[in-house]
TIKOL-135151 format. One record per residue (C-alpha): y, x, z; chain; residue number from 0. Coordinates in pm, 1 decimal, padded with zeros to 6 digits. Example, Ala and Ser with C-alpha at 12.3 -4.5 7.8 and 13.67 -1.06 7.14 Angstrom:
2
> north, east, up, mol, seq
> -00450.0, 01230.0, 00780.0, A, 0
> -00106.0, 01367.0, 00714.0, A, 1
end
This chain:
388
> north, east, up, mol, seq
> -00051.7, -06509.1, -00722.9, A, 0
> 00273.7, -06338.4, -00877.7, A, 1
> 00495.3, -06526.7, -00598.7, A, 2
> 00231.2, -06361.6, -00338.9, A, 3
> 00311.8, -05985.9, -00380.2, A, 4
> 00675.2, -06030.3, -00498.9, A, 5
> 00833.0, -06375.5, -00318.6, A, 6
> 01167.9, -06547.0, -00446.0, A, 7
> 01501.5, -06408.5, -00273.9, A, 8
> 01509.8, -06745.5, -00141.3, A, 9
> 01204.4, -06686.1, 00094.7, A, 10
> 01372.2, -06366.6, 00223.9, A, 11
> 01679.7, -06555.9, 00350.8, A, 12
> 01536.5, -06887.4, 00447.1, A, 13
> 01217.3, -06789.5, 00630.2, A, 14
> 01176.0, -06632.4, 00932.8, A, 15
> 00812.2, -06643.0, 00983.5, A, 16
> 00640.1, -06260.8, 01064.0, A, 17
> 00348.7, -06428.3, 00797.4, A, 18
> 00631.6, -06397.6, 00495.0, A, 19
> 00803.9, -06093.4, 00662.4, A, 20
> 00434.1, -05898.0, 00654.7, A, 21
> 00365.4, -05874.0, 00263.0, A, 22
> 00715.8, -05674.2, 00240.7, A, 23
> 00616.3, -05434.9, 00515.8, A, 24
> 00293.5, -05352.9, 00323.0, A, 25
> 00411.3, -05304.0, 00020.2, A, 26
> 00699.6, -05073.6, 00156.8, A, 27
> 00350.9, -04881.7, 00309.7, A, 28
> 00144.2, -04903.8, -00023.4, A, 29
> 00450.4, -04753.7, -00168.8, A, 30
> 00482.9, -04470.8, 00076.0, A, 31
> 00154.7, -04401.9, 00010.3, A, 32
> 00159.2, -04351.0, -00324.1, A, 33
> 00464.6, -04171.6, -00351.0, A, 34
> 00273.3, -03932.3, -00084.3, A, 35
> -00026.7, -03896.7, -00307.2, A, 36
> 00202.3, -03816.2, -00623.8, A, 37
> 00435.3, -03504.3, -00390.8, A, 38
> 00072.2, -03392.8, -00315.8, A, 39
> -00039.8, -03403.4, -00654.7, A, 40
> 00216.9, -03221.4, -00798.2, A, 41
> 00207.2, -02952.7, -00539.1, A, 42
> -00126.1, -02869.0, -00468.7, A, 43
> -00373.3, -03016.0, -00688.4, A, 44
> -00523.9, -02817.2, -00972.2, A, 45
> -00752.3, -03028.7, -01201.8, A, 46
> -00958.4, -02794.0, -01448.4, A, 47
> -00679.6, -02528.8, -01411.4, A, 48
> -00404.7, -02759.3, -01489.2, A, 49
> -00123.1, -02732.6, -01240.0, A, 50
> 00155.0, -02942.1, -01256.6, A, 51
> 00420.0, -02755.3, -01049.0, A, 52
> 00302.3, -02402.4, -01188.7, A, 53
> 00350.3, -02536.7, -01544.6, A, 54
> 00665.2, -02706.5, -01489.9, A, 55
> 00758.9, -02358.0, -01358.0, A, 56
> 00637.7, -02167.8, -01630.4, A, 57
> 00821.2, -02421.7, -01913.4, A, 58
> 01115.9, -02315.3, -01711.6, A, 59
> 01068.3, -01926.0, -01738.4, A, 60
> 00961.5, -01994.1, -02113.4, A, 61
> 01249.6, -02143.1, -02210.1, A, 62
> 01487.8, -01911.7, -02052.3, A, 63
> 01277.1, -01659.0, -02283.6, A, 64
> 01326.5, -01770.6, -02570.2, A, 65
> 01620.5, -01905.0, -02555.6, A, 66
> 01723.3, -01560.8, -02622.7, A, 67
> 01858.6, -01466.9, -02989.4, A, 68
> 01708.6, -01117.3, -02997.2, A, 69
> 01303.3, -01140.5, -02948.3, A, 70
> 01202.7, -00925.9, -02630.5, A, 71
> 01044.2, -00571.9, -02692.3, A, 72
> 00809.8, -00513.5, -02406.1, A, 73
> 00781.4, -00154.8, -02271.2, A, 74
> 00440.6, -00027.3, -02289.0, A, 75
> 00438.8, 00226.7, -01995.3, A, 76
> 00493.0, 00247.8, -01632.5, A, 77
> 00910.6, 00210.2, -01640.0, A, 78
> 00873.9, -00126.1, -01661.2, A, 79
> 00668.8, -00130.3, -01266.8, A, 80
> 01008.2, 00053.6, -01145.8, A, 81
> 01291.5, -00090.6, -01309.6, A, 82
> 01548.0, -00303.8, -01126.9, A, 83
> 01661.5, -00613.8, -01323.4, A, 84
> 02048.7, -00679.0, -01281.4, A, 85
> 02143.6, -00911.0, -01546.7, A, 86
> 01993.4, -01171.1, -01759.9, A, 87
> 01829.4, -00996.5, -02085.4, A, 88
> 01654.0, -00750.3, -01778.2, A, 89
> 01534.7, -01098.5, -01660.0, A, 90
> 01411.5, -01224.2, -01912.1, A, 91
> 01242.3, -00927.3, -02043.8, A, 92
> 01086.6, -00920.5, -01661.8, A, 93
> 00988.8, -01279.2, -01724.2, A, 94
> 00824.8, -01209.1, -02056.1, A, 95
> 00618.6, -00893.8, -01924.4, A, 96
> 00545.0, -01089.1, -01607.3, A, 97
> 00357.4, -01339.3, -01843.8, A, 98
> 00221.1, -01123.1, -02038.3, A, 99
> 00062.8, -00913.5, -01761.9, A, 100
> -00122.9, -01177.8, -01603.2, A, 101
> -00185.1, -01383.0, -01906.4, A, 102
> -00356.8, -01098.3, -02125.3, A, 103
> -00705.5, -00996.8, -02063.4, A, 104
> -00747.8, -00710.1, -01840.7, A, 105
> -00895.3, -00413.4, -02061.6, A, 106
> -00610.5, -00535.3, -02351.6, A, 107
> -00351.7, -00395.8, -02147.7, A, 108
> -00237.8, -00023.9, -02127.1, A, 109
> -00329.2, 00199.7, -01807.8, A, 110
> -00023.1, 00161.9, -01689.1, A, 111
> 00020.2, -00242.6, -01735.7, A, 112
> -00320.4, -00232.0, -01551.4, A, 113
> -00190.0, -00070.7, -01234.9, A, 114
> 00107.1, -00281.4, -01273.5, A, 115
> -00119.9, -00601.3, -01271.8, A, 116
> -00375.3, -00463.6, -00977.2, A, 117
> -00068.3, -00399.3, -00792.2, A, 118
> 00102.2, -00705.7, -00810.2, A, 119
> -00211.8, -00883.0, -00743.3, A, 120
> -00263.7, -00714.7, -00399.3, A, 121
> 00049.3, -00806.9, -00326.8, A, 122
> -00028.8, -01176.5, -00368.3, A, 123
> -00326.9, -01098.0, -00174.9, A, 124
> -00127.8, -00947.3, 00138.9, A, 125
> 00093.5, -01219.1, 00123.0, A, 126
> -00182.5, -01466.5, 00139.6, A, 127
> -00343.8, -01279.0, 00419.5, A, 128
> -00001.5, -01288.9, 00621.2, A, 129
> 00059.5, -01634.8, 00557.2, A, 130
> -00330.7, -01707.6, 00699.4, A, 131
> -00254.6, -01549.2, 00993.9, A, 132
> 00070.0, -01707.2, 01079.6, A, 133
> -00097.9, -02045.1, 01058.5, A, 134
> -00394.8, -01939.2, 01255.6, A, 135
> -00122.2, -01823.6, 01508.7, A, 136
> -00254.5, -01431.2, 01493.7, A, 137
> -00004.1, -01176.8, 01589.6, A, 138
> -00192.4, -00845.4, 01481.9, A, 139
> -00129.8, -00746.2, 01140.0, A, 140
> -00410.5, -00568.0, 00989.4, A, 141
> -00475.3, -00243.3, 00989.8, A, 142
> -00439.5, 00068.0, 00786.6, A, 143
> -00841.4, 00055.6, 00730.7, A, 144
> -00862.3, -00324.1, 00688.9, A, 145
> -00580.7, -00295.6, 00421.8, A, 146
> -00723.7, -00026.1, 00220.6, A, 147
> -01075.5, -00195.2, 00233.1, A, 148
> -00920.8, -00492.7, 00105.8, A, 149
> -00722.8, -00273.5, -00199.7, A, 150
> -01075.8, -00177.8, -00301.9, A, 151
> -01270.7, -00518.0, -00255.0, A, 152
> -00985.0, -00653.3, -00514.3, A, 153
> -01001.9, -00335.7, -00760.7, A, 154
> -01373.4, -00388.6, -00763.8, A, 155
> -01346.5, -00702.1, -00865.0, A, 156
> -01082.3, -00658.5, -01172.7, A, 157
> -01335.1, -00455.3, -01395.0, A, 158
> -01454.1, -00194.4, -01084.4, A, 159
> -01105.9, -00018.9, -01133.5, A, 160
> -01097.7, 00264.0, -00923.9, A, 161
> -00836.5, 00379.0, -00623.4, A, 162
> -00620.9, 00664.2, -00704.4, A, 163
> -00510.0, 00823.1, -00376.8, A, 164
> -00337.7, 01133.4, -00226.8, A, 165
> -00419.7, 01298.4, 00100.5, A, 166
> -00199.5, 01554.0, 00262.1, A, 167
> -00344.0, 01785.7, 00542.7, A, 168
> -00741.4, 01695.5, 00485.9, A, 169
> -00811.2, 01972.2, 00748.7, A, 170
> -01192.2, 02076.7, 00690.0, A, 171
> -01368.7, 01749.7, 00627.3, A, 172
> -01530.0, 01720.1, 00981.5, A, 173
> -01622.6, 01357.4, 00867.3, A, 174
> -01811.1, 01258.3, 01201.2, A, 175
> -01533.5, 01398.7, 01417.7, A, 176
> -01228.0, 01227.9, 01189.5, A, 177
> -01099.9, 00847.9, 01215.9, A, 178
> -00902.0, 00912.1, 00896.2, A, 179
> -00977.9, 00590.4, 00691.8, A, 180
> -00886.6, 00779.4, 00405.7, A, 181
> -01216.9, 00990.8, 00427.9, A, 182
> -01433.0, 00691.1, 00561.3, A, 183
> -01370.0, 00492.3, 00219.4, A, 184
> -01441.0, 00841.1, 00037.7, A, 185
> -01754.9, 00880.0, 00169.6, A, 186
> -01874.1, 00506.8, 00152.0, A, 187
> -01686.5, 00385.1, -00156.8, A, 188
> -01764.3, 00562.6, -00500.6, A, 189
> -01407.9, 00385.1, -00683.7, A, 190
> -01152.8, 00668.4, -00479.1, A, 191
> -01021.7, 00913.8, -00701.2, A, 192
> -00775.6, 01174.6, -00551.7, A, 193
> -00660.5, 01478.9, -00418.8, A, 194
> -00732.2, 01632.2, -00064.2, A, 195
> -00483.8, 01863.4, -00001.3, A, 196
> -00530.1, 02151.9, 00285.6, A, 197
> -00347.5, 02476.4, 00331.5, A, 198
> -00546.0, 02672.9, 00549.6, A, 199
> -00783.7, 02908.8, 00371.1, A, 200
> -01057.5, 02870.3, 00562.9, A, 201
> -01041.0, 02537.3, 00685.0, A, 202
> -01054.7, 02459.2, 00309.3, A, 203
> -01311.1, 02668.2, 00227.1, A, 204
> -01518.0, 02416.2, 00491.1, A, 205
> -01403.6, 02139.4, 00335.9, A, 206
> -01467.8, 02196.8, -00014.6, A, 207
> -01792.2, 02259.3, 00114.9, A, 208
> -01849.3, 01931.6, 00354.4, A, 209
> -01713.9, 01709.1, -00029.9, A, 210
> -01967.7, 01895.2, -00207.5, A, 211
> -02227.7, 01808.3, 00026.7, A, 212
> -02124.5, 01462.1, 00120.3, A, 213
> -01935.5, 01275.8, -00117.5, A, 214
> -02105.0, 01134.4, -00371.8, A, 215
> -02036.9, 01232.2, -00758.5, A, 216
> -01712.9, 01424.2, -00621.4, A, 217
> -01744.3, 01637.2, -00881.8, A, 218
> -01604.8, 01351.1, -01108.8, A, 219
> -01320.1, 01144.7, -00867.8, A, 220
> -01213.0, 01454.0, -00645.3, A, 221
> -00961.2, 01724.7, -00691.3, A, 222
> -00952.5, 01967.1, -00390.4, A, 223
> -00602.6, 02194.0, -00406.1, A, 224
> -00577.0, 02480.0, -00133.5, A, 225
> -00221.7, 02423.3, -00087.0, A, 226
> 00088.6, 02252.9, 00170.5, A, 227
> 00320.1, 01985.0, 00005.1, A, 228
> 00710.1, 02077.9, 00008.0, A, 229
> 01000.2, 02025.4, -00152.6, A, 230
> 00948.1, 02310.8, -00343.3, A, 231
> 00681.0, 02514.7, -00550.0, A, 232
> 00552.2, 02845.3, -00407.5, A, 233
> 00460.5, 03012.2, -00134.0, A, 234
> 00568.0, 02937.7, 00229.2, A, 235
> 00542.2, 03048.5, 00598.0, A, 236
> 00273.4, 02853.5, 00755.8, A, 237
> 00184.3, 02841.7, 01122.4, A, 238
> -00178.6, 02782.1, 01281.2, A, 239
> -00362.5, 02774.7, 01596.6, A, 240
> -00571.5, 03149.3, 01519.2, A, 241
> -00917.3, 03181.8, 01643.2, A, 242
> -00893.8, 03322.8, 01987.0, A, 243
> -00776.3, 02983.3, 02111.9, A, 244
> -01138.0, 02858.5, 01980.1, A, 245
> -01251.6, 03221.3, 02140.3, A, 246
> -01106.4, 03142.2, 02497.8, A, 247
> -01162.8, 02766.3, 02506.2, A, 248
> -01437.9, 02648.5, 02289.9, A, 249
> -01481.1, 02352.9, 02429.3, A, 250
> -01175.6, 02206.8, 02328.5, A, 251
> -01094.2, 01936.0, 02077.4, A, 252
> -01182.1, 02012.7, 01717.2, A, 253
> -00827.0, 01865.3, 01678.6, A, 254
> -00639.5, 02101.8, 01885.1, A, 255
> -00849.5, 02430.3, 01729.9, A, 256
> -00836.5, 02326.5, 01376.2, A, 257
> -00553.3, 02054.8, 01262.0, A, 258
> -00256.4, 02193.8, 01426.9, A, 259
> -00073.7, 02357.9, 01109.3, A, 260
> 00285.3, 02350.3, 01059.2, A, 261
> 00575.2, 02503.3, 00876.9, A, 262
> 00779.5, 02486.8, 01241.0, A, 263
> 00610.4, 02723.9, 01475.4, A, 264
> 00771.6, 02536.4, 01783.8, A, 265
> 00536.4, 02259.6, 01701.4, A, 266
> 00253.7, 02465.8, 01787.6, A, 267
> 00404.5, 02611.7, 02097.1, A, 268
> 00466.7, 02254.9, 02225.5, A, 269
> 00070.6, 02164.3, 02160.2, A, 270
> -00079.7, 02490.2, 02322.9, A, 271
> 00150.4, 02552.8, 02602.8, A, 272
> 00049.3, 02295.2, 02830.7, A, 273
> -00250.4, 02548.3, 02808.7, A, 274
> -00121.6, 02801.4, 02951.5, A, 275
> 00075.2, 02610.8, 03213.2, A, 276
> -00244.0, 02514.1, 03305.5, A, 277
> -00372.7, 02843.0, 03326.7, A, 278
> -00599.8, 02829.5, 03087.0, A, 279
> -00479.5, 03058.1, 02805.8, A, 280
> -00514.8, 03463.8, 02927.4, A, 281
> -00209.8, 03570.6, 02739.5, A, 282
> 00133.9, 03486.8, 02613.3, A, 283
> 00159.4, 03203.1, 02323.3, A, 284
> 00240.1, 03412.4, 02052.2, A, 285
> -00132.4, 03561.0, 02097.8, A, 286
> -00298.0, 03244.4, 01988.1, A, 287
> -00061.0, 03167.4, 01706.7, A, 288
> -00047.5, 03306.9, 01370.0, A, 289
> 00185.5, 03302.6, 01032.0, A, 290
> 00013.7, 03277.1, 00702.7, A, 291
> 00163.9, 03269.2, 00330.1, A, 292
> 00037.8, 02961.8, 00210.1, A, 293
> 00105.6, 02813.5, -00146.8, A, 294
> 00323.0, 02528.9, -00130.6, A, 295
> 00389.9, 02229.5, -00409.9, A, 296
> 00619.0, 01941.7, -00515.7, A, 297
> 00456.7, 01566.5, -00518.8, A, 298
> 00499.3, 01621.1, -00864.3, A, 299
> 00320.5, 01937.1, -00934.6, A, 300
> 00069.4, 01752.5, -00747.9, A, 301
> 00031.3, 01459.3, -00962.1, A, 302
> 00068.1, 01625.8, -01267.9, A, 303
> -00230.0, 01871.3, -01150.6, A, 304
> -00374.9, 01538.4, -01053.4, A, 305
> -00366.5, 01389.3, -01384.2, A, 306
> -00470.8, 01706.1, -01596.1, A, 307
> -00755.3, 01722.1, -01383.9, A, 308
> -00898.2, 01438.6, -01602.0, A, 309
> -01033.4, 01268.0, -01240.1, A, 310
> -00721.2, 01013.3, -01219.3, A, 311
> -00775.0, 00630.5, -01325.1, A, 312
> -00595.6, 00453.2, -01580.1, A, 313
> -00220.9, 00643.1, -01568.2, A, 314
> -00248.9, 00791.5, -01283.4, A, 315
> -00003.9, 00614.3, -01071.3, A, 316
> -00101.0, 00694.6, -00691.8, A, 317
> -00201.6, 00381.8, -00484.3, A, 318
> -00275.9, 00532.4, -00162.5, A, 319
> -00055.9, 00789.0, -00001.9, A, 320
> -00175.4, 00978.9, 00344.1, A, 321
> 00000.8, 01200.6, 00534.2, A, 322
> -00077.4, 01426.0, 00823.5, A, 323
> 00144.5, 01676.5, 00851.3, A, 324
> 00178.1, 01771.5, 01192.5, A, 325
> 00564.8, 01682.8, 01238.1, A, 326
> 00653.4, 01693.0, 00899.7, A, 327
> 00531.9, 01409.0, 00782.6, A, 328
> 00868.5, 01250.0, 00739.1, A, 329
> 01010.3, 01524.1, 00499.6, A, 330
> 00670.2, 01476.1, 00268.1, A, 331
> 00762.5, 01103.0, 00270.3, A, 332
> 01108.4, 01110.4, 00189.3, A, 333
> 00970.8, 01339.1, -00104.2, A, 334
> 00775.7, 01087.3, -00202.8, A, 335
> 01041.2, 00784.3, -00179.2, A, 336
> 01302.0, 01006.9, -00383.4, A, 337
> 01067.0, 00959.8, -00687.9, A, 338
> 01081.7, 00641.1, -00850.3, A, 339
> 00776.9, 00691.3, -01067.9, A, 340
> 00523.3, 00783.8, -00772.7, A, 341
> 00580.4, 00546.3, -00462.3, A, 342
> 00291.7, 00465.8, -00352.4, A, 343
> 00142.7, 00069.2, -00314.3, A, 344
> 00008.1, 00217.5, 00031.9, A, 345
> 00181.7, 00427.1, 00290.7, A, 346
> 00015.2, 00577.1, 00595.6, A, 347
> 00179.5, 00866.6, 00806.5, A, 348
> 00120.8, 00989.2, 01149.3, A, 349
> 00450.4, 00913.2, 01357.9, A, 350
> 00273.6, 01121.4, 01681.9, A, 351
> 00475.5, 01430.5, 01651.8, A, 352
> 00801.7, 01303.1, 01493.1, A, 353
> 01129.8, 01330.2, 01695.5, A, 354
> 01298.8, 00945.1, 01760.4, A, 355
> 01493.3, 01008.5, 01487.9, A, 356
> 01294.0, 01085.4, 01245.7, A, 357
> 01080.6, 00800.2, 01334.9, A, 358
> 01366.8, 00549.9, 01268.7, A, 359
> 01505.7, 00724.0, 00918.8, A, 360
> 01119.7, 00712.8, 00806.0, A, 361
> 01081.9, 00329.9, 00865.3, A, 362
> 01476.6, 00315.4, 00737.2, A, 363
> 01364.1, 00453.0, 00413.8, A, 364
> 01032.8, 00239.1, 00385.3, A, 365
> 01268.2, -00037.8, 00376.3, A, 366
> 01518.6, 00070.1, 00145.4, A, 367
> 01242.3, 00101.9, -00071.1, A, 368
> 01063.1, -00191.5, -00089.6, A, 369
> 00827.0, -00155.9, 00188.4, A, 370
> 00736.6, -00340.0, 00475.1, A, 371
> 00652.6, -00079.7, 00799.3, A, 372
> 00417.5, -00132.0, 01084.0, A, 373
> 00383.8, 00068.2, 01335.0, A, 374
> -00011.8, 00109.4, 01474.4, A, 375
> 00002.2, 00367.7, 01759.1, A, 376
> 00035.2, 00722.1, 01628.0, A, 377
> 00044.7, 00585.1, 01258.3, A, 378
> 00264.9, 00378.7, 01077.5, A, 379
> 00182.6, 00151.0, 00787.6, A, 380
> 00412.1, 00133.1, 00481.2, A, 381
> 00315.5, -00148.7, 00201.6, A, 382
> 00535.6, -00170.0, -00102.4, A, 383
> 00605.5, -00523.7, -00170.1, A, 384
> 00914.6, -00500.8, -00430.3, A, 385
> 01018.6, -00256.9, -00635.3, A, 386
> 01356.3, -00102.4, -00543.3, A, 387
end
């Protein structure tokens, strides 16, 4: 019987019949199949949560961390979320922290480490979505709203965690005429907590009324702020389209009548000058533009106000930032990116009114700070995939 499968060497050289060669071919084929099965088990199969490949990688990481002579001290704060690991000691700390975060029970982590875990889990889900799209040969990437929904569902699945957001340029909260994904989610998802900023007093007054009327449990999760985002705290001159424009053009779009405001007067002129050229306005353009003093706040000041309100989730780290600053978007974006402690996981901003130079600079800034950037019509979406 043994010779049927392993014939003597003499049979290899002296026999040339097909009947003698066939068992050797069969044996090669069987060995190849066994090798493929073993490779598949190692790479893809988990049995009772026993993952051969990940277990091997984990042993490598653990051996690297354990071989350090001094014990590894894990910083239980948000600094670890943003630090850059450049040497062996830092790398060992990163590996130890990674295992601590992902192997500990969620409710036993500090608020800062809960945020870090949620951010990393979202990155894994986002990467999976991109890979799945590539497999299906889909060229369309998820929209800002789809990603925000993905984020919401993920957070809900982990102890019903909340999403922290800042919306810059919330206008009057006219939910029916708005295509803003943030406002849709604030209305429909009770786990969204955040700041809604609007600098124009009469619009802010309407915004607060609409929040109270339409947003469930708003008093526990929404912080309306009557201010503009800026690089300095204080007051600044802000230009708006005044009531004379709406009086002469009552049927004009809600956006043009109420949503156009900027620190740059020329931005307002650019928007309404076409109406003058068409003979739809009776007076000079200055008649329809008013400069008002508004409160201005830096990102740090806004974030501090949010945390002190008692409405921020976990450590108050911002998950989603939405910017609609009428041509000032890049300036606002840059202020958030320059501060390592407040770089959000998702950033959405309007690119429609940016110059070609500012559009390019904005996307370059996102990429330099660890974001993937996608243009989506009038808007740009940034997804933070690396802490750099």
